C-alpha positions in Angstrom: 0.0 0.0 0.0 1.3 3.5 -0.8 0.8 5.6 2.2 0.1 8.9 0.4 -2.6 7.2 -1.7 -4.3 5.8 1.4 -4.4 9.3 2.8 -3.4 8.1 6.2 -0.8 9.8 8.4 2.0 8.1 10.2 1.1 8.1 13.9 3.9 9.1 16.4 3.3 8.3 20.0 5.0 11.0 22.0 5.8 14.7 21.4 9.1 14.9 23.2 12.6 15.2 21.5 12.4 11.8 19.9 8.8 12.1 18.7 9.2 15.6 17.1 12.5 14.5 15.5 10.7 11.5 14.0 7.9 13.7 12.8 10.4 16.0 11.0 12.2 13.0 9.5 8.9 11.6 8.2 7.8 14.8 6.6 11.1 15.0 4.7 9.9 11.8 3.1 6.7 13.5 2.0 4.6 11.8 4.7 1.9 13.4 6.8 2.2 12.9 10.6 -0.1 12.9 13.6 1.7 13.2 16.9 -0.1 11.9 20.0 1.2 13.5 23.2 -0.1 12.6 26.6 0.7 16.0 28.3 -1.9 18.8 28.0 0.7 20.9 26.1 4.0 20.2 24.4 7.1 20.9 26.4 10.1 19.4 28.2 10.9 19.0 31.8 14.5 18.8 33.0 17.5 21.1 32.8 20.7 21.0 30.7 21.9 18.2 28.4 25.1 17.7 26.5 25.3 17.5 22.7 28.0 15.6 20.9 29.0 16.2 17.3 26.6 13.4 16.3 23.6 15.5 17.6 24.6 18.4 15.4 24.8 16.1 12.4 21.3 15.0 13.1 20.0 18.5 13.6 21.3 19.5 10.2 19.7 16.4 8.6 16.4 17.3 10.2 16.6 20.9 8.9 16.9 22.6 12.2 20.6 23.1 12.5 20.5 26.9 12.7 17.9 26.9 15.5 19.7 24.4 17.7 23.1 25.9 17.0 21.9 29.4 18.0 20.7 28.2 21.4 23.7 26.0 22.3 26.7 27.0 24.5 30.0 25.8 23.0 32.4 24.5 25.6 36.2 24.8 25.5 36.7 21.4 27.1 35.4 18.4 29.0 37.1 18.1 32.4 37.0 15.6 35.2 38.2 16.1 38.8 38.3 13.8 41.8 35.7 15.1 44.2 37.7 14.1 47.3 41.0 15.9 46.7 40.5 18.0 43.6 43.0 15.9 41.5 42.6 16.6 37.8 41.7 13.2 36.3 41.3 14.1 32.7 40.9 17.1 30.3 39.7 16.8 26.7 39.8 20.0 24.6 36.7 20.6 22.5 37.9 23.5 20.4 38.9 23.8 16.8 40.9 20.5 16.7 37.9 18.7 18.1 35.6 20.2 15.4 38.0 19.4 12.7 38.2 15.8 13.8 34.4 15.2 14.2 33.0 17.8 11.8 30.9 19.4 14.5 31.2 21.0 17.9 30.6 19.8 21.4 28.0 21.9 23.3 25.7 22.1 26.2 22.1 23.3 26.0 18.9 23.5 28.0 16.7 20.5 27.2 13.7 22.8 26.5 15.8 24.7 23.9 16.4 21.4 22.0 12.6 20.7 22.1 11.8 24.3 21.1 14.1 24.0 18.0 12.3 20.8 17.0 8.9 22.3 17.7 9.7 25.3 15.5 10.5 22.9 12.7 7.3 21.0 13.2 5.2 24.2 13.4 6.7 25.3 10.1 5.4 22.2 8.4 1.8 21.8 7.2 2.2 18.0 7.3 2.4 17.7 11.1 -0.7 17.6 13.3 -0.3 17.4 17.1 -3.0 16.2 19.5 -2.2 16.7 23.2 -3.9 15.1 26.2 -3.8 11.8 24.4 -2.3 8.7 26.0 -1.8 5.5 24.0 -3.5 2.5 25.5 -3.2 -0.2 22.8 -2.4 -0.8 19.2 -4.1 -3.0 16.6 -2.6 -3.8 13.2 -4.0 -5.0 9.9 -2.8 -5.2 6.3 -3.8 -1.6 5.6 -2.3 0.1 8.7 -2.5 0.6 12.4 -5.2 1.7 14.8 -4.3 3.3 18.1 -6.8 3.4 21.0 -6.2 6.1 23.6 -7.2 6.0 27.3 -10.1 8.4 26.7 -11.7 6.1 24.1 -10.4 7.9 21.1 -9.4 6.0 18.0 -6.6 7.1 15.7 -5.9 5.5 12.3 -2.6 5.6 10.6 -0.5 3.8 8.0 2.2 3.1 10.6 3.2 3.8 14.2 6.4 5.2 15.7 6.5 4.5 19.5 8.5 7.5 20.8 6.6 7.6 24.1 9.6 7.6 26.4 11.0 5.4 29.1 7.7 4.0 30.2 6.4 3.5 26.7 2.9 2.0 26.3 3.9 0.8 22.8 6.9 -1.1 24.2 4.8 -2.5 27.0 2.4 -4.1 24.5 5.0 -5.5 22.1 7.9 -6.3 24.4 6.5 -6.3 27.9 9.9 -6.3 29.7 10.7 -4.9 33.1 12.8 -1.8 33.8 16.2 -2.3 35.5 16.1 0.2 38.4 19.7 1.3 39.0 19.4 2.6 42.6 21.2 5.8 41.4 19.3 9.0 42.1 19.9 12.2 40.1 19.1 15.7 41.3 19.0 18.5 38.7 18.7 22.3 39.1 19.4 25.4 37.1 21.2 28.3 38.9 21.4 31.9 37.7 25.0 33.1 37.0 24.9 35.7 39.8 24.3 33.0 42.3 26.9 30.5 40.9 30.4 30.4 42.4 32.9 32.5 40.4 35.6 29.9 40.9 33.5 27.3 39.1 32.3 29.5 36.2 34.2 27.5 33.6 33.2 27.2 30.0 33.4 23.4 30.2 31.3 20.3 30.7 32.7 19.6 34.2 32.4 16.5 36.4 33.6 15.8 39.9 33.7 12.1 40.6 33.5 10.5 44.0 32.8 7.3 45.8 29.2 6.3 44.9 28.5 9.8 43.7 29.4 12.6 41.2 28.6 16.2 40.5 28.3 18.0 37.1 28.1 21.6 36.1 28.2 23.6 32.9 26.9 26.9 31.5 23.5 27.4 29.8 21.8 30.1 27.7 24.8 32.2 26.8 26.4 31.6 30.2 23.6 33.4 32.1 22.6 30.2 33.9 24.5 27.1 35.1 23.2 23.5 35.1 23.9 21.6 38.2 23.5 17.8 38.4 24.3 15.5 41.3 24.1 11.8 41.4 24.4 9.3 44.3 23.7 5.7 45.1 20.5 5.7 47.2 20.5 3.9 50.5 16.8 3.1 50.0 15.0 0.8 47.6 14.1 3.0 44.6 11.3 2.9 42.1 11.6 4.5 38.7 10.1 8.0 39.3 10.4 11.8 39.0 9.4 14.1 41.9 10.4 17.2 43.8 13.7 16.7 45.7 14.8 17.3 49.2 17.7 19.6 50.0 18.3 17.6 53.2 18.5 14.3 51.3 21.1 15.7 48.9 23.2 17.1 51.7 23.2 13.8 53.5 25.0 11.9 50.6 28.0 14.2 50.0 30.0 14.1 53.2 33.8 14.0 52.6 33.9 15.7 49.2 36.2 18.7 48.8 34.9 22.2 49.6 35.2 23.4 46.0 32.8 20.7 44.7 30.6 20.9 47.8 29.5 24.4 46.8 27.4 22.8 44.1 25.0 21.1 46.5 24.6 24.2 48.7 23.3 26.3 45.8 19.8 25.2 44.6 16.7 26.2 46.5 14.6 23.7 44.5 15.7 20.4 43.1 14.0 17.9 40.8 14.7 14.3 41.7 15.0 11.4 39.3 15.3 7.8 40.4 16.9 6.3 37.3 16.5 3.1 35.4 17.3 1.6 32.0 16.3 -1.7 30.3 18.3 -4.6 29.0 19.0 -4.1 25.3 16.7 -6.0 23.0 17.2 -7.5 19.6 13.8 -6.6 18.2 11.8 -3.4 18.5 10.0 -3.5 15.2 6.7 -5.3 14.9 5.1 -5.1 11.4 4.0 -1.5 10.9 5.0 -0.4 14.4 8.5 0.4 15.6 10.1 2.0 18.7 12.4 5.1 18.8 14.5 6.9 21.4 14.0 6.0 25.1 11.1 3.7 24.2 13.6 1.5 22.2 16.8 1.8 24.3 16.4 3.7 27.6 19.9 4.4 29.1 21.5 5.8 32.2 22.9 9.3 31.9 26.6 8.6 32.2 27.5 9.0 28.5 25.2 12.0 28.1 23.7 10.4 24.9 20.0 9.8 25.5 18.8 12.8 23.4 21.5 12.3 20.9 20.5 8.7 20.3 16.9 9.7 19.8 18.0 12.2 17.2 20.1 9.6 15.4 17.2 7.2 15.5 14.9 9.7 13.8 17.4 10.5 11.0 18.2 6.8 10.4 14.5 6.0 10.2 14.1 8.7 7.6 17.0 7.4 5.6 15.6 3.8 5.7 12.3 5.1 4.4 14.2 6.9 1.6 16.1 3.8 0.6 13.0 1.6 0.6 10.7 4.2 -1.0 8.4 4.5 2.0 7.8 0.8 2.3 7.3 0.8 6.0 7.9 -2.9 6.9 11.1 -3.1 4.9 12.3 0.4 6.1 11.5 -0.4 9.8 13.5 -3.7 9.6 16.4 -1.8 8.0 16.2 0.9 10.6 16.2 -1.6 13.4 19.2 -3.5 11.9 21.1 -0.3 11.8 20.5 0.8 15.4 20.4 -2.3 17.6 24.1 -2.8 18.2 25.0 0.9 18.4 22.3 1.7 21.0 23.0 -1.5 23.0 26.6 -0.4 23.2 25.4 3.0 24.5 23.3 1.3 27.2 26.0 -1.1 28.3 28.8 1.5 28.1 26.8 4.0 30.2 26.5 1.4 33.0 30.3 0.9 32.9 31.0 4.6 32.9 28.8 5.0 36.0 31.0 2.4 37.7 34.2 4.3 36.7 32.7 7.7 37.9 31.7 6.2 41.2 34.9 4.2 41.9 36.0 3.9 45.5 39.0 2.6 47.4 41.7 1.1 45.1 39.4 1.3 42.1 39.4 5.1 42.5 43.2 5.2 42.3 43.1 3.1 39.2 40.5 5.4 37.7 42.6 8.4 38.5 45.5 6.9 36.6 43.6 5.8 33.5 44.1 8.9 31.4 47.4 10.2 32.7 49.6 11.4 29.9 47.1 10.6 27.2 47.3 12.9 24.2 44.5 14.9 22.7 44.5 12.7 19.6 44.3 9.5 21.7 41.2 10.9 23.5 39.7 11.6 20.1 40.5 8.2 18.8 38.7 6.6 21.8 35.6 8.8 21.0 35.5 8.0 17.3 32.9 5.3 17.7 30.6 7.7 19.5 31.0 11.1 17.9 32.0 9.9 14.4 28.4 9.0 13.5 27.3 10.5 10.1 24.1 10.5 8.1 25.8 9.1 5.1 26.9 6.0 7.0 23.9 5.6 9.3 22.4 2.6 7.4 25.8 0.8 7.1 24.9 -1.8 9.7 
């Protein structure tokens, strides 16, 4: 069946970063899209995120490169210190040599600014319809397309379905039905105005302080007028996958023993948002006929590689390329998209877990960690990052 002849849109469950990126990729294939978003209005919660060169390659492919680039803050380096004694563990320059190597910059940005850039692209298209306050309940398929039933009794007909409905995806629950792997790691996030942020930490860098069972992150946002602060610790309680308001007292209780310079970070925020984190085991199939998964619905990951949003953007571009190669034949394109993404995204999930262990090393493991990158040249750092940041649109279907 030719989708345009049938007059049916592609349904996209979820209007977050992954969902809007998918919508833009689909319209570039001449397809109409209906986005089903459970929130009463489109938007993003959270604070800052980091963007590798792979994210900028995806922005350009989706036609929103100028918007995203205009809102990003371009860092001079990534830097890691030991949170106990201020030892410099590693420093990776992200200036001109980095851009030359990977073809794009490294940057930090407010999550809402990424979403706004995608939303502006969607609003500029007459092929994208967004329906809010709509939560997917179940999906039916037949030879002509898919039918999505929402929790309010609504019925939505489409030629295919992209499940981009996040870490607790209803589409994944129906087709995969696996359990989340709750990490026991809790993340607190806040945004601080520049005037309230310590002058001795106002670095133009993606900065991390690593400590036993904990770490702290800070970097500038919005032209340096704000700073993102993120702290992570291993909870002493049994956690459930959740987001809620945080407690200043809880944060304070987990960071005894860290150096005074890093400790300033946890004394700053008046309000914290608290995430109890989880991922899922990588799966070998996330395409089911005319339905496929994308972003966190397909491969939810812990935050330690700062690649969650980047992977959703890559997914969307790869999906669009697969549809181009297969002339909008959904079943063949979805299978090709899945083939191209399974190993890469599984590597992200598994590597993020291991990076969390390295960040949170204690005892002798901490000493080993602090020796890992001693004397490493800039080029050697870049070589180690090639698999991650060297992603290109031209090679995205190579797998």
